N, C-alpha and C positions, 0 to 999 in steps of 0.2 A: 504494500500500500504506500502510495506516495502522498505526501501532504503538500499542499500548496498554500501559499499565503499571498495575499494581494495587498499592496500598499499604495497609497496615493499621496503624492507630494505636490504641493502647490507653492511656486516661487513667485513672490510679488516683484514686479519690475523686470522680469526676464525679457519680455518683448522690447522694452525700452533699452535695456543693456545690449541686446543683440543689434538693435537699430543703430546705436551709437558706435558699436564695434565696426559695423559695416561702413558707416560714414567715415570713421577714422581710417579704415583700410583704403577707401576710395581716395581720401585726401592724401594719404601717404603715397599711393600709387601715382597720383597726379604730380606730386612734388618730385618723386624719383624720375618720372618720365621727363619732366621739364629739365631736371639736372642733366640727364643723359643727352637730351636734345641740344642743350646749350654747350655741353662738353664736346659733342661732335662738331658743332659749329666752330668752337674755339680751336679745335685740332685742325680743322680745315683751313681756317684763317692762318694759323701758325705754319702749316705746311706750305701754303701759297707764299707766305712771306720769306720762308727759308729756301725755297727752291731756286737753284741758279737760273739766271735769266739769260738765255741766248736768243731764242726766237720768241719766247713767251708762250709757246704752245702748251708745254707741260703745266705752267702756272694757271693758264686759263682752263685747263681740262680738269682740275681738281674739284670734285663735287662732294657734297655731304648729303646724306639721306637719313631720315629718322623714320623708323617703323614703330608706330604706336601699339601695334598688336603684340609684337615680340619685345617691345621696349628696348630697341637696339638702335645705335647710330653708326652709320657706315661712312667712311671717307674713302673715295675711290677716284681713279682716273682711267681713261681708255687709251692713253699714250703707250705704245708698245715698249718704250725704253725707260719707263718710270721706275721699274725695279732696279735698274742699273744706277739711277741717280739716288734712290733711297738706300740701297744696300751697298752700293759701290761696285766697282769692277776692278779686278786685280790687273795691274800693268803687266804686259807680256813683252819679253824681250827676245827677239830672234837671235839665235847664235850665228856668229859670222860664218862658221863652217857650213851651216845649212844654206845660207845665202850663197856662199861660194859654189856649193854643189848645184844649186838651182841656176846660178848664172852660167856655169859650165854647160849644163844641159841645154839651156836656152841658146847659147852660142853654137852648140853642135847642131841643134834642130833648125834654127832660123837665122843664124848668123848675127844675132843681136849682140851688140857691145854691152858689157855689163861691168860695173865697178865691183870688184870682188871683196874689198875690205869694208863693206858697208854694214852697219849695225843699226837697226831701227827699233824704236820703242812704240808699242801700241798703247794708247791710253783709253 
């Protein structure tokens, strides 16, 4: 035989407390969203101010976007060389012997005159 017991509890003001919690949550979410939106805008402005200016194409292409659903802010560009400016590119130096070999091959194939002691730096 199982015995069951039924109990009833009534809490005064529960509906009001839940309403206030929901309002607090909404206000907090709004403040966080605004902070993330402004943060993304500030990062975009800072990126535009720091980018080296040659043609100005990269600077003009930097855009910010705020997604209120996911509460995210994105700073992006569509310029294909942006990652090289942001993260840098290692300088590459050709070895003189590689150039000498290439010059010798070019001279044999097409009779092109080549300066053999050249060393160049890619930036």
